[in-house]
N, C-alpha and C positions, 0 to 999 in steps of 0.2 A: 776483491782488492783490484784497484786499477792502476795500471804503470802508466803515467802519463809523461809524455816528452813532447816539447816544443821544439820545432825545428825550423831555424830561419836561415837558408843558406843559400850562397850563390847559385846560378845556373850551372847544371852539370849535363854531360851527355848521358843519354837514356837510351837503353836498347832492351829488348824482349823477345824471347823466343819461345814464349808461352803459347799453346795452343788453346782454341776457345773451349769454355767448359764443356764437357760431354753431358749430353740429355737424352733421355728417352721420351719420345713425343707420344702422349697418351690420348690425343686427338683419334676420332674415328668412332667405330662400333664398341658400343657397351651393351650390357643387359641391364634391365631396370625392373624393379619391383616396387608397386606404390603401396603405402602402408598406412592407409588412411585412419584405421583403428589404433594404430601406433602399438602394435603387438610385440614388434622388435623382430629380430632374427631367430630362426629355431636353433637351439643349442647345438643340434647335430649339423649345422651348416656344413662345416668341414671344407670349405672352399669351393662349393659348388657355383656355378653361374646362375642367373635366373634366366625367365623364358622370355620376355619381351626384349626386343632389341630397340636401341635408341643412338642416334649419332650426338656425340659431344666433341666440342662444345655445342650446346643447344639447351631446348628447354622441354618440358612435358607438352607445352602447348604447341611447339613446333612439332612434336611427335604424335599429336592428336590423341594425349592420353588425359584422363581425368573425366570430369563431368562435361558432356557435350552441351552445349546452350540450346535451349528449346524457344528462347525468346523470339517474339517478332517485332519488326518495326512498330513503335507507337509512340505519340506525343504523350509519354508519361515516364514516370521513374520506374525503374532504373535505367531504362533505356536512353534516356535524356542526361544521363549523370556523366556519360564519358562513353568511349568506345567500349565494345561489348567483347569479351574472351569468347573465342569459339569452342574453347576447350579451359575448364579450368581445374586446378588441383592446389591445394593447400594442405600441408601434412607432411610427414617423412616420406622419402623415397631412397631406396637403395640402389646404388649403381655399381656394376661391378664388371671387370674385365680381366683378362690373363695378360701378366706382364713378364718381361724376361728382361733382367739387369745383366750386362756384361760381366763376365767372369773376371776382368781385370779392373772391377770396382772394389776388390775385397780390401784395400786399404783407403778406401774413401768414405766419406759420409754421403749418404743419400737422402735428399731433400724432396719431398713431394709439394709441387707448387701449382695451385689451382687460383686462377685470376680473379674471378669475382662470382660469388657465390650469395645467395638470397636464403636462409639467414646463418643457420649453425650447422656445422659440419663435424662428423666423427669418421674414423678411418680403422679399416681392418685389413690384416695381410693373411690370406689362408685362416680366415676366421679368427684371428688373435688381434685383439683390440689394440690400436696404437695409443700411445699414451696422449691424454688432452683431447681438447676440442677447440674449433675456432669459431668466431660469431662476428667477424668484422663485417659490416655493410659494404665498405668501400675500399678495403684492402685486400692483398691476396691471403688466402689461407694455405700456409704452410705447415707441414709434418715432417719431423726427423724419423725416418724410416729405418735408419742403420741397423738397430737390434732386430729388426724383424725382416730384412731382406736377406736372402740367400744368392748372391751373384753367381750368374751361370745357369741357375735353375728357373724353370717356368714356376709363377706364383700368381695367385688371385688377389687382385686389389678391389677392396669395396669401399665404396664412400656412401655413408649416409648423410643426405640433405634434408633438412628440416626448416621449411619457409614459413612456418608459423611465427606470429608475433612473439617478440622475447621480451620486449620492454615496451612501456607505455610513453613513446617518444614522438607522438603524432596526435592532434585532434581529429578525430573522426577518419583515422589512417589517411591523412592527406599529404603528409611530408613524402617529398618525391622519391626518397630512398627506400620507402614501403608504403606502396598505395596500389589502387586499381584505377585511380584517375588519370594516370599517365603511363609511367612504368606500371607494369602489373605485378602481383605478387608471384611471380615465375618461380619454378623449381626447376634447377639443372645446374649447369657450371657455364660459365661464360669465358672467353678469351684463352690466354695461354694454360695449357694443362702439360705437365712434364714431372719426371723425375730427373735431377740433375745431380752430378757426382761432384763432391767438391772436397777440398783439403781437410785434413783434420785441423790443420792451422791456417786460417783464412781471414779475409776481410769480410766482416757480416755486415757491416753498413760503412758507407762513406757520404757522409754529409759536407756540404760545401757552403762556406760563407764568404761571398764575394764582397769588396769594399771598393766601390768605382771611383771614390775619391782618390785613393792611394795606388790603384790598379793593382790590388793583390786580391788573393782569395786564400782562406784559410780551410785545411782540409781536416776535418775530425775522424779519424779512421777507427772505427770499433773492429779490434781484432778478436776474434773467438778461437779458443784451441779446446777441441772437444776431447784429446787424451790427457791422460794424468801426468804427461811429460810436459816439464818447462823447458824453454828452449829459445835462445836468441831469434829473432826475425829481422830481416833487413826489409825495410820499404822504400820505394822508389816513386816519386809522384812526378809525372809529368803532364803538362797543359798545352793542348794543341787547338787548333782552330777546327770545330766539327767539319766543316764542309771543304776548307781549302787545306787543311792539314798542316798548316803553318805552325811551328813549333814556338812557345812562347816562354816556356820555364820548365825546370825540373829541379827537385831537391830530393834529398835521401835522409833517411833517418835509421836508427837501429834501436831495438827494444826488446824486451823480455817477454814472451808469451806465457802467461800463467794459465793455469788450468781455469776455463771458463772466458770471461770477458776482459780486455783491456783496452785502453784508449791511448792513441798516440794523435797529437796535432802537428801539422805541417803546414807551413805558409810558404807562398810562391808571390814572388815579384813578376808581374807580367810585362812590365815595361810602359813608358808614359804613353806610346801610341797604340796599346792595346784598345780594340773596340769594345765600345758600350753596347748594352743590349737595351732597344726601346721598339716602339711600334714601327718606326722608319727604318731602323737598321738592326733587326732581331738577330745580331749575330751570336753564335753560339760557340762554345769551347766544351771539349772532352778532357775531363781530368781522369787519368789512368793511374792506379796504384797498384803496381808489382810488389808481391809479398814472397820473399823466400825465405824458407824455414827448413835447414838441413837439404834433403834432396827434393823437397816439394816447391812448387813455383805455382802461383795462382795471380790471375790479373782482374782487376774489377775496375769499370769505367763507369763514370757519370758526367751527365751533361749538366752544364749552367751557362747562365749568361752574367755579364759582368754590369751590374745595376744596382742603383740605390734609390729605393722609394721611401719616401718619407712626408711628412707635411710641415710647412711653415706657416704657422698660424692657420687661417682658414684656406690654405692652397695646398693642393697636391702637387709634390714635386718629384720628377723623375731625373735623376742624373742632374740635378740643379736647374730644370726647366721646368715651369708649370706645366700640368697636363690636365685633360678634361676628359672623363669617361664618356663616351658615347655608346650606352650599353642597352643589351637587352638580356632577357632571361632565357634561362635553358632549364626546363623543368622536367627532363627525362623523358621528351616527347619524341618517340620513335615508333609510329603508327604500324610499321609493317611487322614488327617483332614484340613490342611491348618491353624490350630490354635495351640498355645502352649498348652501342657498338664499342667494340674493343680493336676494331682496326683502324687504321690512320686514314684510310681513303674515305671512310664516311665522315670522319670528322673533318677532312678538308673541304669536302662538299660542304658542310655546315658551316664553317668557317667563312669559306668563299660567299656563300650567300650573305652573312652578316657584314662582311667586308664590301661587299657590292652596294649595299644599303648605309655604308658609311660608319659601321659600327668598329670600334676597336676594343670592345670590353663585353665580356659575357658573365653574367650572374648566375652560378648553379644554385638555384632555390632549393634549400634544405636537402641537398646531396652533393655527393663530391664524384667527380667523373672517373674514368678509367685512366690508365697510364697515356693511351693514344690521345685522348684529348689534349693533356698537357704537352705531350710531344708537338702536336700540331700548333697549337697555341704559341708555345716556343717559336717555332720556325717560322709562323706568320706574324708574331709582333703582336698577340692579342693579351690584354689585361683581364685576369680571371680572378673572381671572387668564389671562394669555396665556403661551403657552409657544414656543419656537423649534420647528420641525418636528424633533425629534430625540428619540428614545429607544434610547441606544446603551449598550452595555457596553465599548464599545472605544473610545471618544471621545478623541481625541488621538493614535491611530496613523495617521490618515489626515490630512495636513496640508490638503489641497484641501477635505475635509468641514468642517474647522474654519474654514477661509477663507470657504466658502460660508455658514456660520452667523453669521458675524462680519458678512458683507454683508447676510444676511436681518435680523439685528437692526438695523441701520442704517435699513433699507428699512421694517421695522414701526414704527420710533419717529418716522420721517417721514411715514409713511402714516396711522397711527393714534393717535399721541402725544397729539393734543388732546382726544380724548375723555376726559371725566372718569369714565366707566364703567372705564375702562382704570387699575385701581388696582394690580394685581400683576402681576409678571413673573418667571417662571422659566425658566431656560435651556431646561430638558426635563424628561423623566419618567425617573426612576429611574437616572439616568446613572452610569457606571462608568467607570473606568480612571485618566485623568491629571485629578486634581483641581489641579494647577497650572496646566493649560491653562483649567480651567474658573474658577478664580480669576481669572486674566487676562482672559477674557472677561467675567466679570462686572463687575470694575473698569472696563473700557471702556464697557460699557453703563450702568452708573451715573454715571459721569463724563459721558456724552454726553447723558443725559436723566434729570434728577431728579424728574420728574412722578409717578414710580411707585415702588413699595417691591419690592425684589429678593430673590431667594433662587437659590441655586447650582443646586440640583436639586430636584424633588418627590420627595423620599425617595431613598435609595439602597441598595443591598445591598452595595456596596463595602466591604471590610474595612477597619476605621479611619475610617469615615465613616459618615454616617446616622443615628447615636444623638445627636448633639449638634451645634448649628449651625456652619457654616463662619464663618470670620473676617468676611466682608464680609455676610453675610446680614442683611437687614432683618426677615425673619421665617422660620420654619423648619417645614417640611411633614415630618411623619414617622408613622411606626405605631408607634415605640417609642423610648425614649431608652437611654441607657447604664444607667438606674435602674429601667427597666420599661416595661411595655406602655402604650400611651396610647389603646388601642382593644380592644374586646371579643374580637377572633379568639383572644387568649392567655388570657382569662378567663373567658367565659361557660361553656365546657364544662369547665373545670378547677376552678372554685369555686362552692360553694355560692351560689345566688341571695341576693344582699342589696342593699339599695338604699340604703345609708348609705355607698356607697365613691365614690371619685373617683380622680382620677390626680394628685393633689398631690405625693405621693412620687416619681413619676416625673419630674416637671419642676423639682424642687426645684434653686434656684440657677441656672435658665435666665434670661437677660438679655434675650431677644427674644421676640417672640410665637409661640407654637407654634400650628399648624393640624394637626389630626390628618387623616392621609393615609387616602384611599379607604377610609373607614370603612363597614363593612358586609359588602357582597359575599355576601349570603345568598341562595341559589339558591331561585327559585321555579318550581314546575311549569309547563310551557307551557300558554298559554292558546290551545287549538286554534281558539277561535273568531275567531282573527285570522287564519286562512288567507286569507280572501277579502279581507283589506284589502290584500294584496300585488298591487296592479294595475298596478305599474310595471315597472322594468328588473331587480329583485332577485326569485328566488322563492325561498320559504320550505320547500325541500326538506327542511330539518332537522325543522320543524314538521309537514310532511307525512309523513315517516318515522315520528315519534312516534305521529300518529293511526293509520297504518296498522299499526303493531306492536300499539297498544291494540286496535284492530279485530280483529286475528288471534288474539289472547288472550282475547277476550271481555270486555276491561275499559274500552270506550270510554266507558260510562256513568259509569265512575268520574273522569273527566278533570276536570270540574268540582269535584268533591269533593277531588281531588289539588291542584288550584290553589288552593282555598280555605285547605285545611289547612295548606300549605306556606306561602301568602302570610300568613296570621295569625300563624304563628311568625317569619316574617321581621319583621313590623310590630313585634311586642313587643320584638324584639332591636333594630331600628332605634331604637326608643322609649329603650331603657335606653343605647344608645350615645350617644345625642345629650343625654339627661340627666345621664349622668356627665360629658361634657364641659363641660356648664353648670355643673355643681358644683363645677368646678375653676377657681379663680382662676389666672391665667397661661396656660389655654388661650384662645385668641382666635377659634376656630372649628373647624369641620369640614367636610370636603369628602366626601361621600356616592359610594359605589360600589355602588349608584347608586338615584337616586330612579326613574329609569326603566331599561327593560331595555337591555342591551349585546348585541346579537345575533352578535357575533363571538367570537374566542378562546374557540372550544369551545361557542358558544350559552351565554353567561352571562346567564341571564335572571334578574338579580338585582334587578329593581325592582317597587315596587307600581303604578308605570305602565308600559304597554308601550312598545315602541320608538317609537311615534308619539306619545307624551306623553298618552296617554289612560288613564284609570282602568280597573284590571281588577277592580273591585268588591271591592277586599280592604279598603281603608281611604279614607274621603272624605279630601278635603283640610280639612275643617273638623276631622275627628277627629285629623289628623296636626298640625294647627296647635295642638293642645293642649299639644303638647310640642317645637314648632318654630315659635317666633314671637318679635316683638320682646320680649315680656314673657311669662316662664313661671313660674307656681307650682309650687314643688318640695316634695317631702318627702324625708326621710331616716328610714329605718327599716330593721330589721336583717335580715328574712327574710321569706319570702313565706306560710310555713306556720307556723299557731299551734295551740296546743290551748287550750279553753276555761277553764283554769286560770290562762292567761296574760293579761298586760295589752297591748294594741296601744299602742305609743308611738312617735311619730314626730316629728322636728324640721322646723319649717315653715321654708322659704327661698323666696326669688323672685329670678330673674334679670331686670334691666330693662335692656335695650337698646333701648328705645323712644325715641320723640321727646324726652321731657321726663323730669325726675325727678318722682316721684309724692310726695305730700304728703298727710298725714291720711288715709290709705288703710284700709281694713279686708279682712282676709282671712277667709273663711268656709270651714269645714268640716262635711262630714257623711258618715256611715257609713250604707250602706244594705246590705240584703240581698233579692234578689227585687223591687226597688223600694220596699220597705219601711223606712222610716227607724229606724236604732237608735241613733244619737246624732247630735248637732251642736255646733257651737261657733264663736266669732268671736276673731279676734285682731287688735287695733290696730296699726297701722304707721304711724309717725308720719312717716317719711321712708323712702321707697325710692331709692336713689340710682343712678347708673348702674352696671351691672354686677352682680356677684353679692352678694345681700342674705341673710346667714345669721342664724342665732338669732333669727328672728323671733318664735317662739313653739313650743309643744309641743301636740301631742295626746296624751292619756292615756285610754285607753278600755278599762276591764276587759272581758273576753270571756265572762264567766260566764253571760250571758242567752243565748248562742247554744249551745243544747242539742244540736242537729243537726249534722252535717257540712255547712259552707255555703261558699258564695263570697259574700265581702263586697266591695264597692265603696267605696273612700274617695275622695272629691271634695274638692278644694281650689280656691277661686276667689277673684278680686280683686273684690268689690263694685263694681258700676256700670260694669263693664267685661265684654268679651268674654272676657276671659281665665280659663281653667279647667284642671283637669288631673286625671286619674282613675288610680288604681291598684286592682288586684284582690289580695285577700289571701284565705287558706283558713283556716278554722278547723274544727277537727274536736275530737270528745270527748277529754279527757284520758286515759280508760279506756274501754274498749269491752268487752263481755262477748262474747268470740269464741266462738260455737258452732259446734263441729264437727260435731255431730249424726252422720249416718252417712258423713261425706265421710273418706275416706283420703286421707293425705298422702303423697308420695313424691318422691324426688330420683331415682330409679333408672328408666330406661326398662322394664328387664326386670320389676322390680315392679309397675310401673304396667301393663304388659300381662297381668301375671298377675292382677291385681286385677280388671281390666275384664273378663277371660275369665270371672271368678266372678260378674260382674254387679254390681260396686261402682260407687259413685261416687267418682272418683279426681280430685284436683288434683295434678297431675304439675307439679313445679316444679324441673326441673334447674339444677344449679349453672351460671350464666351463664358462669363463669369457665373451663369445661369445654365450653362448647356451640359447636361450629361453626356460625358464620353470619356477622352483620355486626356489628361494634362498635356497642354500644349508646351513642348519643351524644344529647345535648340539641340541640346546634345543629344547622343543616341543612347540605347540601353548601356548601362554600366555593368561591364564584365559579362553577365549572362543572366536571361529572365528566368532561368531555373533556379539559379544559386542566390539571386536576389529578387525575388518575385514581388517585393513590396516597391515597385517602382514603375512610373508610366512606361509603356512598353513599346515606344514608337523609335524609330531607325532613320529619320530624315524624311526630306521631300523627294518625292518622284514626279516628274512633270515632263511634259514635251515642249522644249523652248520654242518649237515653231507654232504652237497653238496661237490661233489669233487673239485670244484673251490675254495673251503674254506679249503681245506684239510691241507695247509700250513699257514693258517690264522686262528688261534682259536678264535672262537667267539662263544656267545651265540646266540639264536635267536633275540636278542634285542640289543639295542645300549648299548654300555659301554663306559667307558673314553677312550679306545684305537680307538674308532671309531672318536674322535673328528676331527684330522688333516683330514680323508677323508671326512667328511661331510662338513666341512668349506670350503674346496678347492673342491667345486663341485657345480652344478646346477641340481637340481632334474629334471626328464624328466618325461613329461607326457605321457603315452604308452597307452592311451585308444584307439588310432587309429590303434594299431598293433594287428593282429592276428596270433596265433600260437607263436612257440616259448616259451619263458619262463624266468620270471625274476629270477636272483640269488639273488641278493640284491634288496628289494623293500623298499620303503619309505610309512609309514602309513599316508594317507591324513586324513585331518579333515573331521569329520562327516557331514558337510555341502555339501561337493563336491563328497566325495567318489570316487576320481579319482584313476585310475590305475597308480602308481609312481614306478619309478626304477631309481637305479643308476648304476646296472649292469645287462645287458639282454643278452641272447643268443639266436640264431637262424640260420636256414640253408636258404639260399638265392641261389636258383638253387643248383650247385653243391659246391657253397661256404659256409665258416662257419664263422658266425660273432659272436665276443663278442663285445657288445657295453658298454663302461665305462664312465660314466658322471662326475667321480671324477678324480681329476689330478694325473696321473700315470706317469708323465714325468718330472716336474720341481724340480730340487735340491733334487733329491732322495738320494743323500749321506748325506742330513740333514734332511730326512723325512723317519725314518725308518719303519713306519707304510705303507706309500705308496709303498715302496720297497718291503715290505714284501707280500703287497696284489698283486702286479705285478708279483712277483716270484710266487705266489700260482695259480694265472690266468694262467700264461705261462706254468706251470707244467701241469695244467689240459688241456690246449689247445693242448699242445704236446702229449696227453695220447690218447688210444683208447677210453676212457671214454667220450671224446668230440665228442657227435654225437647228436647235437641238432635238434630238430624238425623244420620243415619249419615255416618261419615267412613271413607274408604279411603286407603291408601298411608302409614300410619304405618311400615310394615315398611320402606319405601323410605328413610325418614330415620332409622332406627336407628343408622347410623354417625354422625350427627352428635352424640350425646350422648354426653358423657364422653371425648372424644378430643382436645381442645383445650387449649391453655395460653394463654388469652387476656390480652394487655396492651393499655393505651390509649395510642393514639399522642398525640405532642405536638403542640401546635398549629404547630409549625414543620415537622413531619414530612410535611406534604403536598407541599411543594416538592421 
């Protein structure tokens, strides 16, 4: 029976003399016994301790218990699947220690609290089994020890932890709540461990429901009475600023505490000027409930923020202002421990790194983090998406799994629901099978807790779903809709580079906010300087294997170049991904996969930061924030490459998801070449409203003054602020006097060899469509060459920009947008069998193969001089200014005295590669 009382009272004075709840800290030395055969405890146990010592909080991995890894570095599975546990144990483990509860706890209830355990626990006191067991993957395990505790006497506490899989909630054990891909299947106890003394009549739960519009907060107080006596209780609720201590309101109420649970509701008016919570002003309140029952008094405090998150049509709205989620994933990647941290300092470092790169949002992929993660997100103003611990393609087939997830949802709501950072909730990742059950689950979750926005699943491949929102979705997470892609995976390799595109056509008619799913996944070559950082429980056998392979092949000196070349390519793709989302009204955010590396699922090193949330030296946070910030200047222009008889034209736009609307602003633009200003201008903007602002002005810049092939930089900035953005464009002469001189051109291998034998200069340019090699692509490896082996394995251009063959083809050492035409119209040649000569333009291979790849290679054959180009330098050059300019630059070099290549051998070994293939391009979906 519940006794419910609604109290709406004026502000009252509040005072409390209650001391903090007394507790016995259980951290420190325990003993442990591994029970791999699950034989259980001996019946004569009698409270004895075990023999092996372990420190808790901690894990068996950290204690070097379990099976020691004997694997060596190798470019094969399982080493390439993920980081490797040095010590591994899955099974029951018994942890025991002596405890002493104070004698003055005789009139108290004694509650055991274990913050995070994987997966099932049971408890004994002096060999006597405590009633029940706990199995949450995300919330603390708690036990009522009162009937078993003898205050004032020494006793033995034993906890059995069984980390074996209990439910089939993950495809291939990939869900990050239970996996070895990122977090490992550790055994132990993490976080706070204590026995607390609580009153017989106490506040068991305090749930807070703020209303930003009315500046009120409703407190739902769950009162628990463990005694058989019913008694009146007095409740006082006070709300103060968490950091400044400012008092906002207090109310009082009286109720009768029946045996068991009863509920009291109290509502406080905080005042018209009570600060709201958001990313710019993460103001927090402490709500404290004092309960007085007879002579006993207890105090319970919870933190909350005054915020209202909802959607208006296809816009996400926070406190009546549109917001845009600039997000990345957190997949329980903690490479020193294999376990999520439960201290706030660790989370402060993580969130600070994300904020440095412009993020305001974190999606916890198929797991829910500990309390410390929410606390720091609250304080820093991060918008968090939580997911149940599930990534299943058969959800609904096993009823026990569904019931576990339903129970887990209730536990998460109760434990973490007050946090203002907890804004979004998805049932799980890429869920499949029974959407009727998913709909039922989502309905229950929404009805039980309206403090969050909900979505059925973070994307799905289930036929008939995933391309449009489900009926109950408050927001929609997807990579495509029934009308088209909303991320670059299906765009950037198939379409000519253009910067005037967005995804409006793909989301037309959508009535809920769309957040783009797992954007990016552009693989970056491993940073081998990371290896010494792995000083904990996980060994980087994957990184070590790559290093050994490069050393064996004499390529180790190229590893830093491979990292930079592939990383710079990933960076320009991430930039365009983000800008297209920003340019699309109706898209309310993106979730990158990932800003930092994902060391699992085939060593998916897709980050600009490493797995430790540290920079790889590819792009600074300041540079990344140019296109990932609350305010982003934007340009729309049709292409990356121009000829100097054209005019560069661009439309000026700006996205404003900042703290305020902007009035009487000015946008300035400037075009430079090698730091030299070519033109500039200003555009006034009387009002820059929240959201996307288009049609702000136009840049029109004739390019006739650019007489030589040049890379230009276009910069757009918002005067008086830090906000600016930059783009590269390339300008080539509209016509070039291509001088062949004494260079002979051929597409035939036999003809090339015959000409070389005569001592000629030969530009051998085989038809890429008939060349055996690797598909020419602009984009790098998607996600991982191990996880998705059915894809072209290249990771971008690597060249020396100062090489004389490129003197008339301005480039950096890495791929940029001007390389698109050449890369797409090519087949990458594997040149491992060539000795001597030198590549002019290489392609970075993926780390599984580490082959020597080239698209432009020079060498001397006898008295002949060879330049081998595997990108198309012949077809429709009048329509392909990049290829024309590359040909011009190559010929100028070949006709100069600088063309003096070193001897090359082994061409006979690759004769069979030419003219024997019928190449076709793979679709974006073809990698799956």
